[in-house]
Backbone as CSV, one residue per row, in Angstrom:
resi,resn,N_x,N_y,N_z,CA_x,CA_y,CA_z,C_x,C_y,C_z
1,MET,0.859,-1.196,0.000,0.000,0.000,0.000,0.889,1.239,0.000
2,GLY,0.626,2.130,-0.936,1.426,3.330,-1.033,1.058,4.359,0.026
3,ALA,1.910,5.406,0.109,1.703,6.449,1.117,0.379,7.173,0.902
4,SER,0.039,7.415,-0.368,-1.218,8.132,-0.643,-2.425,7.294,-0.242
5,GLU,-2.334,5.967,-0.477,-3.440,5.090,-0.088,-3.586,5.027,1.425
6,ARG,-2.446,4.967,2.148,-2.496,4.956,3.612,-3.080,6.258,4.132
7,GLY,-2.741,7.365,3.471,-3.284,8.652,3.891,-4.794,8.706,3.722
8,LEU,-5.284,8.185,2.578,-6.730,8.162,2.353,-7.433,7.260,3.365
9,LEU,-6.803,6.112,3.689,-7.390,5.196,4.664,-7.470,5.857,6.032
10,ASN,-6.401,6.527,6.433,-6.401,7.214,7.733,-7.450,8.310,7.767
11,ALA,-7.592,9.042,6.652,-8.595,10.111,6.601,-9.998,9.528,6.710
12,ALA,-10.224,8.411,6.026,-11.548,7.776,6.086,-11.846,7.280,7.497
13,GLN,-10.840,6.719,8.159,-11.030,6.249,9.533,-11.330,7.409,10.461
14,LEU,-10.660,8.550,10.243,-10.901,9.726,11.065,-12.326,10.232,10.877
15,VAL,-12.771,10.266,9.625,-14.149,10.708,9.350,-15.145,9.782,10.027
16,ASP,-14.926,8.468,9.934,-15.826,7.505,10.578,-15.852,7.716,12.084
17,GLN,-14.686,7.992,12.677,-14.611,8.208,14.120,-15.380,9.452,14.528
18,LEU,-15.221,10.540,13.747,-15.920,11.779,14.067,-17.429,11.627,13.906
19,LEU,-17.849,10.943,12.842,-19.274,10.714,12.640,-19.852,9.877,13.773
20,ASP,-19.106,8.867,14.206,-19.578,7.992,15.274,-19.680,8.742,16.585
21,GLU,-18.736,9.664,16.825,-18.700,10.366,18.112,-19.721,11.470,18.203
22,PHE,-19.906,12.226,17.106,-20.712,13.440,17.192,-22.076,13.358,16.511
23,LEU,-22.285,12.417,15.587,-23.534,12.382,14.843,-24.391,11.163,15.124
24,ARG,-23.875,10.191,15.860,-24.701,9.030,16.146,-25.823,9.428,17.099
25,PRO,-27.011,8.883,16.959,-28.116,9.213,17.869,-27.805,8.733,19.283
26,PRO,-28.319,9.449,20.307,-28.062,9.016,21.679,-28.667,7.648,21.958
27,ARG,-28.005,6.894,22.804,-28.504,5.579,23.188,-29.811,5.737,23.942
28,SER,-30.810,4.954,23.564,-32.108,5.023,24.239,-32.054,4.174,25.506
29,MET,-32.233,4.817,26.652,-32.094,4.120,27.927,-32.868,4.890,28.994
30,ARG,-33.685,4.203,29.777,-34.401,4.861,30.858,-33.427,5.259,31.959
31,CYS,-33.760,6.337,32.654,-32.849,6.876,33.658,-32.526,5.853,34.752
32,ALA,-33.526,5.135,35.233,-33.289,4.161,36.300,-32.357,3.051,35.829
33,ASP,-32.529,2.609,34.577,-31.651,1.577,34.033,-30.227,2.108,33.877
34,TRP,-30.129,3.360,33.436,-28.803,3.975,33.315,-28.114,4.017,34.678
35,ALA,-28.846,4.455,35.697,-28.256,4.563,37.035,-27.769,3.204,37.528
36,ASP,-28.553,2.163,37.296,-28.144,0.828,37.735,-26.875,0.360,37.031
37,GLU,-26.673,0.810,35.805,-25.504,0.357,35.052,-24.270,1.232,35.274
38,PHE,-24.479,2.551,35.435,-23.331,3.457,35.406,-23.113,4.279,36.680
39,ARG,-24.165,4.544,37.463,-24.049,5.515,38.549,-23.211,4.988,39.704
40,PHE,-22.329,5.847,40.178,-21.516,5.559,41.351,-21.685,6.700,42.335
41,ILE,-22.016,6.377,43.594,-22.146,7.385,44.653,-20.802,7.493,45.349
42,ALA,-20.214,8.679,45.303,-18.843,8.853,45.793,-18.750,9.012,47.297
43,LYS,-19.811,9.553,47.929,-19.750,9.848,49.363,-21.052,9.448,50.031
44,GLY,-20.986,9.290,51.361,-22.195,9.033,52.131,-22.333,7.582,52.549
45,PRO,-23.393,7.286,53.325,-23.589,5.930,53.851,-23.899,4.903,52.771
46,GLU,-24.392,5.350,51.606,-24.712,4.432,50.508,-23.644,4.473,49.419
47,LYS,-22.411,4.781,49.803,-21.315,4.892,48.842,-21.159,3.608,48.032
48,GLY,-20.947,3.788,46.734,-20.761,2.632,45.853,-21.736,2.660,44.698
49,ARG,-21.954,1.523,44.076,-22.849,1.420,42.936,-24.294,1.701,43.325
50,TRP,-24.966,2.449,42.444,-26.391,2.740,42.649,-27.204,1.473,42.418
51,ARG,-28.239,1.281,43.261,-29.137,0.134,43.112,-30.568,0.628,43.232
52,THR,-31.272,0.711,42.118,-32.666,1.167,42.161,-33.546,0.287,43.041
53,PRO,-33.374,-1.040,43.079,-34.202,-1.855,43.975,-34.073,-1.467,45.448
54,ARG,-32.992,-0.778,45.784,-32.826,-0.301,47.171,-33.834,0.793,47.497
55,THR,-34.225,1.571,46.495,-35.214,2.649,46.660,-36.173,2.597,45.465
56,PRO,-37.028,1.592,45.389,-37.866,1.402,44.189,-38.830,2.554,43.924
57,TYR,-39.176,3.310,44.955,-40.112,4.425,44.774,-39.492,5.567,43.960
58,LEU,-38.170,5.515,43.727,-37.515,6.553,42.928,-37.475,6.216,41.439
59,ARG,-37.866,4.994,41.071,-37.794,4.607,39.665,-38.678,5.504,38.799
60,GLU,-39.922,5.722,39.211,-40.835,6.506,38.369,-40.356,7.945,38.192
61,PRO,-40.030,8.686,39.274,-39.559,10.056,39.034,-38.279,10.111,38.212
62,MET,-37.391,9.136,38.380,-36.184,9.120,37.549,-36.546,8.996,36.082
63,ASN,-37.392,8.039,35.752,-37.732,7.804,34.351,-38.522,8.951,33.740
64,CYS,-39.237,9.688,34.556,-39.992,10.834,34.046,-39.086,11.988,33.628
65,THR,-37.800,11.948,34.012,-36.861,13.002,33.611,-36.245,12.740,32.242
66,ASP,-36.530,11.585,31.639,-35.935,11.257,30.349,-36.380,12.248,29.273
67,PRO,-35.478,12.621,28.358,-35.847,13.581,27.304,-37.030,13.135,26.458
68,GLU,-37.138,11.814,26.231,-38.220,11.322,25.386,-39.536,11.160,26.135
69,ASP,-39.538,11.355,27.457,-40.770,11.227,28.228,-41.648,12.467,28.010
70,PRO,-42.972,12.304,27.858,-43.835,13.459,27.602,-43.993,14.390,28.799
71,ILE,-43.668,13.919,29.998,-43.797,14.768,31.190,-42.733,15.859,31.164
72,GLN,-43.147,17.097,31.380,-42.227,18.229,31.316,-41.790,18.727,32.686
73,LYS,-42.523,18.399,33.724,-42.141,18.876,35.058,-42.390,17.763,36.072
74,VAL,-41.376,17.468,36.883,-41.463,16.452,37.931,-41.314,17.151,39.273
75,VAL,-42.251,16.914,40.176,-42.202,17.493,41.518,-42.149,16.358,42.537
76,MET,-41.163,16.391,43.419,-41.033,15.375,44.464,-41.183,16.048,45.828
77,GLN,-42.107,15.539,46.614,-42.348,16.098,47.944,-42.558,14.949,48.918
78,PHE,-41.512,14.617,49.638,-41.618,13.599,50.684,-40.485,13.802,51.674
79,ALA,-40.358,12.941,52.650,-39.455,13.166,53.773,-38.000,13.306,53.324
80,THR,-37.188,13.908,54.192,-35.782,14.122,53.895,-35.005,12.806,53.914
81,GLN,-33.844,12.846,53.277,-32.911,11.709,53.257,-33.511,10.441,52.643
82,LEU,-34.385,10.618,51.648,-34.973,9.468,50.967,-34.578,9.393,49.494
83,GLY,-33.645,10.261,49.066,-33.089,10.117,47.732,-33.506,11.132,46.696
84,LYS,-34.194,12.194,47.095,-34.643,13.171,46.088,-33.466,13.762,45.324
85,SER,-32.424,14.165,46.049,-31.270,14.766,45.362,-30.569,13.763,44.452
86,GLU,-30.587,12.499,44.825,-29.943,11.491,43.979,-30.697,11.318,42.661
87,VAL,-32.010,11.494,42.682,-32.768,11.488,41.423,-32.244,12.595,40.510
88,LEU,-32.019,13.779,41.076,-31.513,14.892,40.281,-30.158,14.566,39.686
89,TYR,-29.285,13.989,40.496,-27.950,13.666,39.996,-27.988,12.552,38.958
90,ASN,-28.821,11.548,39.164,-28.924,10.483,38.172,-29.373,11.035,36.822
91,ALA,-30.376,11.904,36.855,-30.877,12.500,35.612,-29.812,13.377,34.958
92,LEU,-29.092,14.146,35.773,-28.056,15.035,35.243,-26.911,14.244,34.624
93,PHE,-26.404,13.253,35.343,-25.283,12.462,34.832,-25.674,11.668,33.589
94,LYS,-26.910,11.141,33.579,-27.349,10.389,32.400,-27.357,11.283,31.164
95,ARG,-27.843,12.496,31.309,-27.890,13.403,30.156,-26.486,13.813,29.714
96,ILE,-25.580,14.030,30.669,-24.202,14.347,30.295,-23.621,13.220,29.450
97,HIS,-23.888,11.995,29.850,-23.347,10.829,29.157,-23.999,10.601,27.798
98,LEU,-25.325,10.640,27.745,-26.034,10.180,26.549,-26.703,11.273,25.725
99,ASP,-27.105,12.364,26.326,-27.891,13.358,25.599,-27.600,14.762,26.126
100,PRO,-26.348,15.234,25.988,-25.978,16.515,26.592,-26.675,17.706,25.961
101,ALA,-27.050,18.646,26.808,-27.602,19.932,26.398,-27.226,20.911,27.507
102,ASP,-27.456,22.191,27.287,-27.221,23.157,28.356,-28.207,22.882,29.486
103,MET,-27.677,22.697,30.702,-28.481,22.302,31.853,-28.097,23.136,33.068
104,MET,-28.983,23.144,34.060,-28.710,23.903,35.283,-29.251,23.166,36.494
105,MET,-28.446,23.167,37.566,-28.921,22.721,38.870,-28.964,23.941,39.786
106,VAL,-30.136,24.197,40.389,-30.336,25.367,41.229,-30.432,24.930,42.688
107,GLN,-29.632,25.548,43.543,-29.673,25.346,44.983,-30.189,26.619,45.654
108,PRO,-30.560,26.566,46.936,-31.122,27.758,47.581,-30.207,28.985,47.528
109,THR,-28.903,28.790,47.697,-27.964,29.920,47.669,-26.810,29.606,46.736
110,LEU,-26.104,30.642,46.359,-24.947,30.463,45.501,-23.870,29.637,46.215
111,GLN,-23.729,29.814,47.521,-22.758,29.017,48.266,-23.158,27.537,48.271
112,ASP,-24.461,27.267,48.410,-24.931,25.877,48.323,-24.579,25.280,46.962
113,ALA,-24.735,26.075,45.904,-24.423,25.593,44.558,-22.938,25.248,44.440
114,LYS,-22.078,26.111,44.986,-20.640,25.834,44.948,-20.313,24.570,45.740
115,ASP,-20.947,24.417,46.905,-20.693,23.231,47.729,-21.120,21.958,47.010
116,HIS,-22.281,21.987,46.357,-22.743,20.812,45.621,-21.782,20.480,44.476
117,SER,-21.335,21.503,43.772,-20.429,21.270,42.660,-19.133,20.618,43.125
118,ARG,-18.572,21.159,44.204,-17.275,20.658,44.687,-17.395,19.325,45.405
119,GLN,-18.424,19.195,46.256,-18.470,18.073,47.188,-19.282,16.880,46.692
120,ARG,-20.200,17.108,45.756,-21.039,16.002,45.293,-20.887,15.733,43.805
121,PHE,-21.048,16.773,42.992,-20.996,16.561,41.545,-19.618,16.085,41.082
122,SER,-18.581,16.858,41.384,-17.248,16.544,40.862,-16.707,15.210,41.358
123,PRO,-16.799,14.887,42.663,-16.296,13.577,43.095,-17.022,12.411,42.435
124,ALA,-18.347,12.521,42.267,-19.097,11.444,41.627,-18.743,11.336,40.154
125,ALA,-18.637,12.471,39.448,-18.314,12.449,38.024,-16.972,11.769,37.770
126,ARG,-16.007,12.005,38.655,-14.689,11.398,38.474,-14.724,9.882,38.633
127,GLN,-15.726,9.348,39.341,-15.827,7.909,39.571,-16.534,7.165,38.438
128,MET,-17.082,7.924,37.469,-17.828,7.312,36.368,-17.133,7.645,35.055
129,PRO,-16.352,6.718,34.489,-15.602,7.029,33.264,-16.474,7.539,32.123
130,GLU,-17.698,7.000,32.005,-18.581,7.412,30.916,-18.974,8.879,31.029
131,VAL,-19.022,9.399,32.254,-19.321,10.817,32.475,-18.030,11.635,32.420
132,ALA,-16.980,11.164,33.089,-15.731,11.917,33.159,-15.144,12.197,31.787
133,GLU,-15.259,11.228,30.862,-14.666,11.422,29.541,-15.400,12.480,28.728
134,ARG,-16.625,12.812,29.130,-17.375,13.860,28.426,-17.048,15.255,28.932
135,MET,-16.255,15.337,30.003,-15.983,16.622,30.630,-14.483,16.878,30.654
136,PRO,-14.000,17.935,29.982,-12.567,18.232,29.977,-12.064,18.502,31.379
137,ASP,-10.785,18.197,31.610,-10.179,18.505,32.898,-10.191,19.997,33.128
138,ARG,-10.393,20.371,34.399,-10.397,21.793,34.742,-8.992,22.348,34.650
139,ARG,-8.883,23.508,34.011,-7.599,24.204,33.925,-7.738,25.532,34.648
140,SER,-6.725,25.901,35.387,-6.815,27.056,36.289,-7.171,28.345,35.566
141,ARG,-6.778,28.489,34.309,-7.045,29.724,33.570,-8.202,29.576,32.583
142,ASP,-8.870,28.467,32.634,-9.983,28.209,31.710,-11.289,28.644,32.352
143,GLU,-11.794,29.796,31.938,-12.989,30.350,32.562,-14.253,29.616,32.155
144,THR,-14.175,28.712,31.169,-15.367,27.974,30.761,-15.578,26.729,31.611
145,ASN,-14.635,26.401,32.481,-14.762,25.212,33.307,-14.366,25.575,34.733
146,THR,-15.358,26.014,35.503,-15.127,26.510,36.857,-16.030,25.751,37.825
147,THR,-16.075,26.196,39.060,-16.934,25.554,40.051,-18.398,25.611,39.643
148,LEU,-18.833,26.721,39.073,-20.238,26.917,38.741,-20.566,26.647,37.273
149,THR,-19.570,26.388,36.459,-19.775,26.149,35.035,-18.949,24.950,34.606
150,LYS,-19.618,23.888,34.158,-18.932,22.671,33.743,-19.171,22.437,32.254
151,GLU,-18.123,22.541,31.490,-18.222,22.330,30.049,-18.310,20.843,29.737
152,ILE,-19.157,20.490,28.765,-19.290,19.125,28.284,-18.759,19.085,26.853
153,ARG,-18.007,18.055,26.525,-17.474,17.947,25.165,-18.614,17.967,24.147
154,GLY,-18.435,18.773,23.109,-19.458,18.899,22.091,-20.211,20.209,22.157
155,GLY,-19.952,21.014,23.196,-20.521,22.357,23.244,-21.550,22.636,24.311
156,ALA,-22.059,21.620,25.005,-23.051,21.853,26.061,-22.359,22.215,27.375
157,THR,-23.156,22.739,28.320,-22.611,23.199,29.595,-23.583,22.880,30.722
158,VAL,-23.045,22.520,31.878,-23.833,22.389,33.102,-23.542,23.599,33.972
159,PHE,-24.594,24.313,34.375,-24.461,25.474,35.244,-24.969,25.126,36.644
160,PHE,-24.292,25.630,37.659,-24.764,25.548,39.039,-25.126,26.964,39.477
161,ALA,-26.354,27.118,39.983,-26.861,28.455,40.289,-27.465,28.494,41.682
162,GLY,-27.579,29.703,42.216,-28.228,29.925,43.504,-29.528,30.677,43.317
163,ALA,-30.591,30.235,43.980,-31.889,30.891,43.848,-31.862,32.304,44.417
164,ASN,-30.831,32.634,45.213,-30.705,33.981,45.765,-29.899,34.901,44.867
165,SER,-29.492,34.428,43.703,-28.656,35.221,42.798,-29.314,35.309,41.433
166,ALA,-29.920,36.465,41.145,-30.573,36.649,39.848,-29.566,36.514,38.711
167,ARG,-28.345,36.958,38.947,-27.325,36.895,37.902,-27.022,35.453,37.500
168,SER,-26.968,34.565,38.483,-26.637,33.170,38.165,-27.776,32.463,37.434
169,LEU,-28.992,33.005,37.511,-30.148,32.401,36.848,-30.418,32.991,35.476
170,ALA,-29.742,34.080,35.142,-30.155,34.898,34.001,-29.459,34.513,32.699
171,SER,-30.144,34.829,31.607,-29.572,34.878,30.252,-28.984,33.565,29.767
172,LYS,-29.572,32.467,30.133,-29.077,31.175,29.660,-30.260,30.354,29.144
173,PRO,-30.376,30.126,27.840,-31.399,29.185,27.361,-31.001,27.783,27.771
174,LEU,-31.913,27.048,28.361,-31.587,25.764,28.981,-32.490,24.655,28.466
175,GLY,-31.914,23.470,28.282,-32.688,22.318,27.870,-33.201,21.493,29.029
176,PHE,-32.620,21.685,30.214,-33.007,20.872,31.372,-32.605,21.633,32.634
177,VAL,-33.536,21.720,33.593,-33.282,22.439,34.842,-33.714,21.579,36.022
178,GLU,-32.906,21.584,37.073,-33.235,20.886,38.312,-33.195,21.886,39.463
179,CYS,-34.233,21.898,40.273,-34.320,22.797,41.429,-34.358,21.951,42.692
180,ASP,-33.381,22.128,43.551,-33.237,21.315,44.757,-33.544,22.160,45.986
181,GLU,-34.164,21.534,46.980,-34.440,22.192,48.277,-35.183,23.514,48.085
182,ILE,-36.286,23.479,47.356,-36.957,24.735,46.994,-37.609,25.433,48.181
183,ASP,-37.782,24.736,49.316,-38.307,25.408,50.505,-37.385,26.537,50.960
184,GLY,-36.117,26.468,50.568,-35.168,27.507,50.952,-35.038,28.630,49.946
185,TYR,-35.847,28.628,48.878,-35.746,29.674,47.871,-36.448,30.950,48.345
186,PRO,-35.939,32.118,47.974,-36.667,33.359,48.265,-37.902,33.469,47.374
187,LEU,-38.880,34.221,47.825,-40.074,34.444,47.008,-39.783,35.353,45.828
188,ASP,-38.782,36.209,45.990,-38.392,37.123,44.921,-36.875,37.239,44.945
189,VAL,-36.253,37.214,43.775,-34.804,37.318,43.702,-34.418,38.557,42.911
190,GLY,-33.783,39.485,43.590,-33.284,40.697,42.952,-34.347,41.543,42.298
191,GLY,-35.593,41.468,42.800,-36.675,42.243,42.207,-37.146,41.717,40.867
192,GLU,-36.693,40.508,40.487,-37.051,39.956,39.180,-38.109,38.875,39.250
193,GLY,-38.552,38.532,40.476,-39.627,37.569,40.598,-39.198,36.240,41.181
194,ASP,-40.091,35.269,41.072,-39.891,33.927,41.604,-38.738,33.236,40.878
195,PRO,-37.721,32.727,41.602,-36.592,32.094,40.921,-36.990,30.872,40.101
196,ILE,-37.992,30.105,40.537,-38.421,28.946,39.747,-39.054,29.422,38.441
197,GLY,-39.822,30.491,38.505,-40.395,31.062,37.287,-39.314,31.541,36.329
198,LEU,-38.240,32.102,36.876,-37.149,32.585,36.033,-36.479,31.441,35.275
199,VAL,-36.214,30.341,35.981,-35.531,29.239,35.287,-36.490,28.538,34.320
200,TRP,-37.778,28.517,34.645,-38.743,27.925,33.707,-38.765,28.706,32.400
201,GLU,-38.637,30.032,32.491,-38.591,30.860,31.296,-37.368,30.533,30.433
202,ARG,-36.278,30.125,31.089,-35.049,29.797,30.348,-35.237,28.567,29.464
203,MET,-36.281,27.775,29.742,-36.509,26.552,28.979,-37.536,26.735,27.865
204,SER,-38.005,27.949,27.680,-39.136,28.169,26.777,-38.808,27.863,25.322
205,ASN,-37.541,27.876,24.947,-37.167,27.609,23.558,-36.919,26.132,23.281
206,PHE,-37.066,25.291,24.326,-36.823,23.871,24.166,-38.148,23.104,24.283
207,PRO,-38.265,21.971,23.569,-39.527,21.217,23.600,-39.763,20.534,24.920
208,THR,-38.700,20.149,25.708,-38.842,19.478,26.981,-37.911,20.080,27.988
């Protein structure tokens, strides 16, 4: 095989690789099934592999977060320490892996958002190769990958926001939003209204 033929073969292989990586349709998988296969809990008393049978009542709300599900809003209201936040993380990590879009997780305060990013999101993401490989390593001078902004390969971003900070909620069209611990949200943020209403408006250009 001549040099020109090897060059054409390498170019064709590169094109196939790029098409496979960026243009293949996302794998169809329910959130609960994804969590059972890929999710790893990095900290806490349930550290280790996620097991939906351990908390079967979370299967339905998890699956309702799937992009292909017709439900557009999921509300969970039950006792503390029963896994509500883990549903949010399972849905977030699954989308990063299989169907990335611009997304946001909202905590009551900006400090809460930073704590979640550092103490829960990042340690768990590092334990799941399928998620970690979608997220470039943080570089100290890279402003696109910070505590509150996580870049995903391919152009999508995960934002962490505080319900007490209108700036952190503003000017971002979003494909998926998660609001945690909403009892701690202010009724009005910066004179701009209800923080949940603000983030809902950010999703108006997306079908789900």
